[in-house]
C-alpha positions as CSV (number, residue, x, y, z in Angstrom):
1,M,15.5,145.8,48.6
2,D,16.3,142.7,46.8
3,L,19.9,142.2,45.6
4,P,20.5,140.7,42.2
5,H,21.8,137.1,42.4
6,Q,25.0,137.8,40.5
7,G,28.0,136.3,42.4
8,Y,26.3,136.8,45.7
9,R,24.5,134.4,47.9
10,A,21.7,135.3,50.1
11,T,22.1,134.3,53.7
12,K,19.4,133.6,56.1
13,P,19.8,135.4,59.4
14,R,20.6,133.0,62.3
15,A,18.6,133.1,65.4
16,R,20.5,133.7,68.6
17,A,19.8,131.3,71.4
18,A,18.9,132.6,74.8
19,P,21.6,132.2,77.4
20,P,21.3,129.0,79.4
21,T,19.7,129.2,82.8
22,G,21.1,127.7,85.9
23,D,19.0,124.5,85.5
24,S,20.1,123.7,82.0
25,V,23.9,124.0,82.3
26,L,25.5,120.9,80.8
27,F,29.1,121.5,82.0
28,D,30.5,123.2,85.1
29,D,31.9,126.7,84.7
30,T,35.6,126.5,85.3
31,S,36.5,129.9,84.0
32,S,36.7,131.3,87.5
33,A,39.4,128.7,88.5
34,A,41.6,129.2,85.5
35,S,44.5,131.4,86.4
36,G,45.2,132.3,82.8
37,M,41.9,134.2,82.3
38,N,41.3,137.7,83.2
39,S,38.0,139.2,84.2
40,Q,36.9,139.7,80.6
41,G,37.1,136.0,79.7
42,F,40.3,136.3,77.6
43,Y,43.5,134.4,78.2
44,T,46.4,136.4,79.4
45,P,49.6,136.4,77.3
46,G,52.2,133.7,78.3
47,Y,49.6,131.3,79.6
48,N,50.0,127.8,78.4
49,M,46.7,126.9,76.7
50,G,47.7,123.4,75.9
51,G,47.5,120.4,78.1
52,P,50.1,119.2,80.7
53,S,53.6,118.9,79.4
54,N,55.3,115.6,78.5
55,D,57.5,115.9,81.6
56,M,54.5,116.2,83.8
57,Q,52.8,113.3,82.2
58,G,56.0,111.2,82.5
59,G,56.4,112.1,86.1
60,V,52.7,111.2,86.8
61,A,53.2,107.9,85.0
62,V,56.3,107.0,86.9
63,N,54.6,107.9,90.2
64,N,51.7,105.7,89.3
65,L,54.1,102.9,88.4
66,F,55.8,103.0,91.8
67,T,52.6,103.4,93.7
68,D,51.0,100.4,91.9
69,P,51.3,97.4,94.2
70,M,51.3,95.0,91.3
71,A,54.3,96.8,89.7
72,N,56.2,96.8,93.0
73,A,55.6,93.1,93.4
74,A,56.8,92.5,89.8
75,M,60.0,94.6,90.4
76,M,60.7,92.8,93.6
77,Y,60.3,89.4,92.0
78,G,62.5,90.4,89.1
79,S,65.3,91.6,91.4
80,S,65.1,88.4,93.4
81,L,65.4,86.4,90.2
82,A,68.4,88.5,89.1
83,N,70.1,88.0,92.5
84,Q,69.5,84.2,92.4
85,G,70.9,84.0,88.9
86,K,74.0,86.0,90.0
87,D,74.5,83.7,92.9
88,M,74.2,80.6,90.7
89,V,76.7,82.0,88.2
90,N,79.2,82.9,91.0
91,K,78.8,79.4,92.5
92,E,79.4,77.7,89.2
93,I,82.4,79.8,88.5
94,S,83.8,79.2,92.0
95,R,83.7,75.4,91.3
96,F,86.3,75.8,88.7
97,V,88.0,79.2,89.4
98,S,88.5,80.7,92.8
99,L,87.7,84.4,92.5
100,N,89.6,85.3,95.6
101,K,92.7,83.5,94.4
102,L,92.3,85.1,91.0
103,K,92.2,88.6,92.7
104,Y,95.5,87.7,94.4
105,F,97.3,87.5,91.0
106,F,96.1,90.9,90.0
107,A,97.0,92.7,93.2
108,V,99.8,94.7,91.6
109,D,100.8,98.4,91.4
110,T,103.1,100.5,89.2
111,K,106.1,99.9,91.4
112,Y,105.8,96.2,91.2
113,V,105.2,96.2,87.4
114,L,108.4,98.2,86.8
115,K,110.5,96.1,89.0
116,K,109.1,92.9,87.5
117,L,109.8,94.0,84.0
118,M,113.4,94.9,85.0
119,I,113.8,91.4,86.5
120,L,112.4,89.8,83.4
121,M,114.8,91.6,81.1
122,F,117.8,91.7,83.4
123,P,117.5,88.8,85.8
124,Y,121.2,88.4,86.4
125,T,121.3,91.4,88.7
126,H,118.6,90.1,91.0
127,Q,119.8,88.4,94.1
128,D,116.9,87.4,96.4
129,W,114.5,85.0,94.6
130,E,112.7,83.6,97.6
131,V,108.9,84.1,97.8
132,R,107.9,85.6,101.2
133,Y,105.0,84.3,103.3
134,H,102.9,85.6,106.1
135,R,101.3,83.0,108.3
136,D,101.6,80.3,105.6
137,T,100.1,82.6,103.0
138,P,102.2,84.1,100.2
139,L,102.3,87.9,100.1
140,T,100.6,89.6,97.2
141,P,102.6,90.7,94.2
142,R,102.6,94.4,95.3
143,Q,104.2,93.3,98.5
144,D,106.7,90.8,97.1
145,V,108.3,91.2,93.7
146,N,109.1,87.5,93.5
147,A,105.4,86.5,93.6
148,P,103.9,85.5,90.3
149,D,101.1,87.6,88.8
150,L,98.7,87.5,85.9
151,Y,98.6,91.2,85.2
152,I,101.9,91.4,83.2
153,P,101.2,88.2,81.2
154,T,97.7,89.5,80.3
155,M,98.8,92.9,79.3
156,A,101.8,91.5,77.4
157,F,99.6,89.1,75.5
158,I,97.3,91.9,74.4
159,T,100.3,94.1,73.5
160,Y,101.8,91.2,71.5
161,I,98.6,90.9,69.4
162,L,98.6,94.6,68.7
163,L,102.3,94.6,67.8
164,A,101.7,91.6,65.5
165,G,99.0,93.5,63.7
166,M,101.2,96.5,63.3
167,A,104.1,94.3,62.0
168,L,101.8,92.6,59.5
169,G,100.4,96.0,58.4
170,I,103.9,97.3,57.7
171,Q,104.6,94.3,55.6
172,K,101.3,94.7,53.7
173,R,100.2,91.3,55.0
174,F,97.5,92.4,57.5
175,S,94.1,90.8,57.5
176,P,91.7,90.0,60.3
177,E,92.1,86.3,59.6
178,V,95.9,86.4,60.0
179,L,95.7,88.5,63.2
180,G,93.1,86.1,64.6
181,L,95.4,83.2,63.7
182,C,98.3,84.8,65.6
183,A,96.2,85.4,68.7
184,S,94.7,81.8,68.7
185,T,98.2,80.3,68.1
186,A,99.7,82.2,71.0
187,L,96.8,81.2,73.3
188,V,96.9,77.5,72.2
189,W,100.7,77.4,72.9
190,I,100.4,78.6,76.4
191,I,97.5,76.2,77.1
192,I,99.5,73.2,75.8
193,E,102.5,74.3,77.8
194,V,100.5,74.5,81.1
195,L,98.8,71.1,80.4
196,V,102.1,69.4,79.7
197,L,103.5,70.8,83.0
198,L,100.5,69.7,85.0
199,L,100.7,66.2,83.4
200,S,104.4,65.9,84.1
201,L,104.0,66.9,87.7
202,Y,101.1,64.4,88.1
203,L,102.8,61.5,86.4
204,L,106.0,62.0,88.3
205,T,104.1,62.5,91.6
206,V,106.0,65.8,92.2
207,H,104.5,67.7,95.1
208,S,105.0,71.4,94.9
209,D,103.4,74.7,95.8
210,L,102.7,75.4,92.1
211,S,99.1,76.0,91.2
212,T,97.6,76.3,87.8
213,F,97.6,80.1,88.0
214,D,101.3,80.0,88.9
215,L,102.1,77.9,85.8
216,I,100.0,80.3,83.6
217,A,101.9,83.3,85.1
218,Y,105.3,81.8,84.6
219,S,104.4,80.7,81.1
220,G,102.9,84.0,80.2
221,Y,106.1,86.0,81.0
222,K,107.5,85.0,77.7
223,Y,105.3,87.5,76.0
224,V,107.5,90.3,77.4
225,G,110.5,88.8,75.6
226,M,108.4,88.4,72.5
227,I,107.5,92.0,72.4
228,F,111.1,93.0,72.8
229,T,112.2,90.7,70.1
230,V,109.6,91.8,67.6
231,L,110.3,95.5,68.3
232,C,114.0,95.0,67.7
233,G,113.3,93.1,64.5
234,L,111.1,95.9,63.2
235,L,113.7,98.6,64.1
236,F,117.0,96.9,63.2
237,G,116.0,94.1,60.8
238,S,116.9,90.4,61.0
239,D,120.2,91.1,62.8
240,G,118.5,93.0,65.6
241,Y,115.8,90.3,65.8
242,Y,118.3,87.4,66.4
243,V,120.3,89.4,68.9
244,A,117.1,90.3,70.8
245,L,115.9,86.7,70.5
246,A,119.2,85.4,72.1
247,W,119.0,88.0,74.9
248,S,115.4,87.4,75.8
249,S,115.7,83.7,75.6
250,C,118.7,83.5,77.9
251,A,117.1,86.0,80.3
252,L,113.8,84.1,80.4
253,M,115.5,80.7,80.9
254,F,117.5,82.1,83.8
255,F,114.4,83.7,85.3
256,I,112.4,80.4,85.0
257,V,115.1,78.3,86.6
258,R,115.6,80.7,89.5
259,S,111.9,81.2,90.1
260,L,110.9,77.5,89.9
261,K,113.9,76.4,92.0
262,M,112.1,77.4,95.2
263,K,108.9,75.7,94.2
264,I,109.9,72.5,92.3
265,L,113.4,71.7,93.3
266,P,113.4,70.5,97.0
267,S,116.1,71.0,99.4
268,L,118.5,68.2,100.2
269,S,117.4,68.0,103.8
270,S,113.8,67.5,103.0
271,D,114.5,64.8,100.4
272,S,116.9,62.9,102.6
273,M,114.1,62.2,105.0
274,G,111.9,60.4,102.4
275,M,112.2,56.7,101.5
276,G,112.9,55.8,97.9
277,S,112.9,59.4,96.8
278,S,116.4,59.5,95.5
279,A,115.3,59.8,91.9
280,R,112.7,62.5,92.5
281,P,115.1,65.4,92.7
282,Q,116.4,64.4,89.3
283,F,112.9,64.4,87.8
284,R,112.2,67.8,89.3
285,L,115.4,69.1,87.9
286,Y,114.4,67.7,84.5
287,I,111.0,69.4,84.6
288,T,112.6,72.8,85.6
289,V,115.2,72.6,82.8
290,A,112.8,71.4,80.2
291,T,110.4,74.3,81.1
292,A,113.2,76.8,80.7
293,V,114.5,75.4,77.5
294,F,111.1,75.1,75.9
295,Q,110.5,78.9,76.2
296,P,112.9,80.1,73.5
297,I,111.4,77.6,71.0
298,I,108.0,79.0,71.5
299,I,109.3,82.6,71.3
300,Y,111.0,81.8,67.9
301,W,107.9,80.0,66.6
302,L,105.5,82.9,67.4
303,T,107.7,85.8,66.3
304,S,109.8,84.6,63.3
305,H,107.0,85.1,60.8
306,L,106.5,88.7,62.0
307,V,110.0,89.9,61.0
308,R,111.4,89.7,57.5
């Protein structure tokens, strides 16, 4: 019976192909090996029909990378180049700065820091100023409170910059340029001071145990007094600022003179054995006093603009 062609479309019956024989199979039958199929040819629930996960693919890729001889050779070559570069950098740094000597100035602990801060603020109560040695080697700062260190000057410098930013912010004068100018000015001052001391010791042929790191340490202790001065100025105004400036200046001068006395000023017995060295003790005394007197000027120069 023919259907009318009104909205319907006649379909031609499709012929069903015969099942392939064993000789004409194009692909291997892997259905028996699939653990997710049951006996009726359907996938069981919960079986992952997709391909391998990303983690599995990543793990295979990493394993292939490590098993590849070319990749291993490239990694070994890169690590050798990195080690050579590190050795070259350490060698170049060691030409100008001794890392072992630099570690000595940072060998501190909490007990040393507290004692050193008390000596810096109240040096008049300290009696023993002699630096102790062990087999011609000075003891580390954590073992000798009189030994100079670079930890306190470094932390005090950073604290001073942060305090300067706070003071400028309170006065509505803060800006990154002004804060950078304060930091660079404080750093330039200490560099100039150390260079002047090194030049003075060289021109006057003064032989002492002072190294460049020692001079940086003694010059950097002024930042402790600067922090105390700025804090007093912020809390108590200009009157508190000048009182704190006088106290910190006198304490720092006393500390510098007593500390450098053992390193710059020679004993009379050692000088009496030299020929023509009668004027050298006076030169060394002048250097010590000038170094001590120069500290309050720098403190006032670097802190006066932060307190109004």
